[in-house]
C-alpha positions in Angstrom: 0.0 0.0 0.0 1.4 3.4 -1.0 1.9 5.7 2.0 0.4 9.2 1.7 2.6 12.1 1.0 2.1 15.4 2.9 4.1 18.6 2.7 5.4 20.7 5.6 6.6 24.3 5.9 6.6 27.0 8.6 3.4 29.0 8.1 5.0 32.0 9.8 7.8 32.4 7.2 7.5 33.3 3.6 8.1 30.8 0.8 10.2 32.4 -1.9 9.9 29.8 -4.6 6.8 30.0 -6.8 4.7 26.9 -6.7 6.7 25.3 -3.8 4.3 23.2 -1.7 6.7 22.5 1.2 8.9 19.6 2.3 7.8 16.1 1.5 6.8 14.0 4.5 6.1 10.3 4.2 4.9 8.3 7.3 6.2 11.1 9.6 9.6 11.2 8.0 11.2 13.9 5.7 12.4 12.7 2.3 14.5 14.1 -0.5 12.1 12.6 -3.0 9.0 10.3 -3.2 11.4 7.3 -3.3 12.4 6.6 0.4 16.2 6.5 1.0 17.2 4.9 4.2 20.7 3.7 5.1 20.6 -0.1 5.2 22.0 -1.8 8.3 23.7 -4.5 6.2 25.6 -1.8 4.3 26.8 -0.2 7.5 27.8 -3.7 8.8 29.6 -4.5 5.6 31.6 -1.2 5.8 32.5 -1.6 9.5 33.7 -5.2 9.0 35.4 -4.9 5.6 39.1 -4.1 5.0 39.7 -0.5 3.9 41.4 -0.7 0.5 43.2 2.5 1.4 44.3 1.2 4.8 48.1 1.4 4.2 47.8 4.7 2.3 45.9 6.1 5.3 48.5 4.9 7.7 51.2 6.7 5.7 49.2 10.0 5.5 50.7 12.7 7.7 48.2 15.5 6.7 47.3 17.9 9.4 45.3 21.1 9.0 47.3 24.3 9.7 45.9 26.5 12.4 46.1 30.3 12.9 45.0 31.3 16.5 43.1 34.5 17.2 41.7 36.1 20.3 39.5 38.9 18.7 37.5 39.5 15.6 35.8 42.6 14.2 32.1 43.0 13.3 32.9 46.0 11.1 34.9 44.0 8.5 33.3 41.4 6.2 35.3 38.3 6.9 35.1 34.5 6.9 37.0 32.4 9.5 37.0 28.6 9.3 36.8 27.1 12.7 37.2 23.5 11.4 34.8 20.9 9.8 31.6 22.8 8.9 31.9 25.6 11.4 32.5 29.1 10.1 32.5 32.5 11.8 31.1 34.9 9.2 30.8 38.6 9.5 28.6 40.4 6.9 27.1 43.9 7.0 27.8 44.2 10.7 26.1 40.9 11.6 28.0 37.8 12.9 27.0 34.3 12.0 28.2 30.8 13.2 27.5 27.8 11.1 27.1 24.3 12.5 29.2 24.8 15.6 31.0 21.6 16.6 34.1 22.3 18.7 34.7 19.0 20.6 35.3 15.3 20.1 32.2 13.5 18.8 31.1 10.0 19.7 32.6 8.4 16.6 35.8 10.5 16.2 38.3 12.8 17.9 38.8 16.3 16.7 42.1 16.4 14.8 42.6 20.2 14.9 42.4 22.6 17.8 39.7 25.3 17.9 41.6 28.4 16.8 40.2 30.5 19.6 38.7 30.2 23.1 35.0 29.7 23.0 34.7 32.9 25.2 36.1 34.8 22.2 32.9 34.0 20.3 30.6 36.7 21.8 28.1 39.1 20.2 27.0 36.4 17.8 23.8 37.4 16.0 22.8 34.1 14.3 23.7 30.4 14.7 22.8 28.3 11.7 22.1 24.7 12.3 21.8 22.7 9.0 20.7 19.3 10.5 20.9 17.1 13.5 24.0 14.9 13.0 26.4 15.1 15.8 29.3 16.5 13.8 27.1 19.5 12.9 25.0 19.9 16.1 27.2 19.5 19.2 25.1 20.0 22.3 28.1 21.1 24.5 29.2 23.7 21.9 25.7 25.2 21.5 25.1 25.3 25.3 28.3 27.3 25.8 27.5 29.6 22.9 24.0 30.3 24.2 25.4 31.0 27.6 27.8 33.6 26.3 25.4 34.9 23.7 22.0 35.1 25.5 20.5 37.2 22.6 21.6 35.0 19.8 19.0 33.8 17.3 19.2 30.1 16.2 18.1 29.7 12.6 17.4 26.0 11.8 15.2 23.4 10.2 11.7 22.1 10.7 11.2 20.1 13.9 14.6 21.1 15.4 13.1 22.9 18.4 12.2 19.6 19.9 15.9 18.6 20.0 16.9 21.9 21.6 14.2 21.6 24.2 15.2 18.0 24.9 18.8 19.1 25.5 17.6 22.1 27.7 18.9 24.7 25.2 16.5 27.6 25.5 16.5 30.7 23.4 13.4 32.8 22.5 14.9 33.6 19.1 14.8 30.2 17.4 13.3 30.0 14.0 12.5 26.8 12.0 12.3 26.9 8.3 11.5 24.5 5.4 13.3 24.7 2.1 12.8 27.9 0.1 11.7 29.8 3.2 13.3 33.1 4.3 14.0 33.8 8.0 13.1 37.0 9.8 16.5 38.8 10.1 18.1 42.3 10.2 20.6 43.8 7.8 21.1 40.5 6.0 18.8 38.0 4.3 19.1 34.3 5.2 17.1 31.7 3.2 16.9 28.0 4.0 17.5 25.9 0.9 17.7 22.3 -0.2 20.4 19.7 0.3 20.5 16.0 -0.4 21.0 14.4 3.0 19.2 12.8 5.9 18.9 13.1 9.7 19.2 11.0 12.8 20.6 11.2 16.4 19.2 8.1 18.0 17.7 4.7 17.1 14.1 5.9 16.5 14.3 9.4 15.1 15.3 8.8 11.4 14.4 11.9 9.3 12.2 13.4 12.0 14.2 16.6 11.6 14.8 18.3 8.2 18.2 19.1 6.7 19.3 21.7 4.3 21.6 24.6 3.2 21.6 28.3 3.6 22.0 31.4 1.4 23.2 34.5 3.2 22.7 37.6 1.2 23.5 41.4 1.4 23.3 44.0 -1.4 26.9 43.1 -2.3 27.4 39.4 -1.6 25.6 36.1 -2.0 27.2 33.4 0.2 26.1 29.8 0.1 26.6 27.3 3.0 25.7 23.8 1.9 25.7 22.0 5.3 26.0 18.3 4.5 24.9 17.2 1.1 25.3 14.5 -1.6 25.4 15.6 -5.2 22.1 16.1 -7.0 21.8 17.1 -10.6 18.8 19.3 -10.1 18.9 20.9 -6.6 21.9 23.2 -7.1 20.9 24.2 -10.7 17.5 25.2 -9.3 19.2 27.3 -6.6 21.2 29.1 -9.3 18.0 29.6 -11.3 16.3 31.2 -8.3 19.2 33.4 -7.1 21.7 33.8 -10.0 25.5 33.5 -9.6 26.8 32.8 -6.1 29.8 34.8 -5.0 31.1 32.5 -2.3 30.4 28.8 -1.9 31.2 26.9 1.3 31.1 23.3 0.2 32.0 19.9 1.7 34.7 17.7 0.2 35.4 14.9 2.6 33.9 11.7 4.1 33.1 10.1 0.7 34.7 6.6 0.9 33.4 3.9 0.6 31.0 5.1 -2.1 28.4 2.4 -1.5 27.7 3.9 2.0 28.7 7.6 1.6 27.4 8.5 -1.9 23.9 9.3 -0.7 25.2 11.5 2.1 28.4 13.3 1.0 30.2 14.6 -2.0 33.6 13.7 -3.4 35.8 16.7 -4.2 34.8 16.3 -7.9 31.1 16.3 -7.1 31.6 19.4 -4.9 33.3 21.0 -7.8 30.3 20.2 -9.9 28.0 21.8 -7.3 30.2 24.9 -7.5 29.7 24.9 -11.3 25.9 24.3 -11.0 25.7 27.3 -8.7 27.8 29.3 -11.1 30.0 30.1 -8.2 32.8 32.7 -8.2 34.9 31.4 -5.2 35.0 28.0 -3.6 36.0 27.6 0.1 36.2 23.9 1.1 35.0 22.5 4.4 34.2 19.1 5.9 37.7 17.6 5.7 40.7 17.2 8.0 38.9 17.9 11.3 37.3 14.5 12.0 38.2 11.1 10.6 34.8 9.9 9.5 35.5 7.6 6.5 38.0 5.4 4.7 40.0 8.0 2.6 43.2 9.5 4.0 42.6 12.9 5.7 44.8 14.7 3.2 43.2 13.2 0.0 40.1 15.4 -0.4 42.0 18.7 -0.6 44.6 17.2 -3.0 41.8 16.0 -5.4 40.1 19.4 -5.1 43.2 21.2 -6.1 43.3 19.0 -9.2 39.8 20.1 -10.1 40.9 23.8 -10.1 44.2 23.2 -12.0 43.1 25.6 -14.7 41.3 28.2 -12.5 43.3 28.4 -9.3 42.0 31.9 -8.5 38.5 30.4 -7.9 39.7 28.2 -5.0 40.6 29.5 -1.5 41.5 26.7 0.9 41.5 28.8 4.1 43.7 27.9 7.1 41.7 27.1 10.3 41.5 30.4 12.1 42.6 32.6 9.1 40.6 35.8 8.7 39.7 35.9 5.1 38.7 39.4 4.1 35.8 39.5 1.7 36.5 43.1 0.6 40.1 42.5 -0.5 
């Protein structure tokens, strides 16, 4: 028997895409499409108990992310600072944004690079963006510390995320949930929640109960795209370009792609991330989601090497920032 499809959005936020009905829900679970995609236990079992074909190469890999420590940052200069993995400190138009803060070890992996500042340095934050509920993107300890030092911060996140915040006793009156193609209520900058091809889960019984997605941050001068976690999709990113035009800065994931049979529906290879960049008609690619946590079979240093090969003939379009480096957007 075919299960009924319903569509969900936040009735308090505008939908900016003409004809968009909302996010697809089947049997209480969000889906990328009408064909359910669920990680199979047997695939996970096969991965965990199979020999990694890159095992020796991984042992020989000495890659380590470079770190530049800082103890202050300015809200008057438009900058991007990579804090590791998918966490960025972004200042645009006098507003400061943190993406997917995860500053600690996670249950499945130790953090391989030190946070480039004390967490107490991260004050006067206006917006925290949470793309989905996976533990390497939503770290409870990090969020609790940030909310404590930033009591007026607004959390901009996905449909059904408030339940997770409440369960973990994280309270802020300024939390907004959005579905794809919905614009948050913000000051001085525009932030829109957009599609990504991924999934969600934190426990045994909450598969896809919380939505996932990406963000477009826009001022009159800059359009910045933060993908969160995503696999490649040959329609999603072309549609985003169709809706918003060329994207000035693309923050895209390049790691945790091997083995393909388990990772292809969740993450992109460097080559697929490069294709997303081209689908968005991007002007500058800043890579993320590599080198901070060892989450998959490929060596830590492989993703950035493969990405550099993609940009061999257009090196000016790639900026692999150092962790903690203050990249000035006006330079």
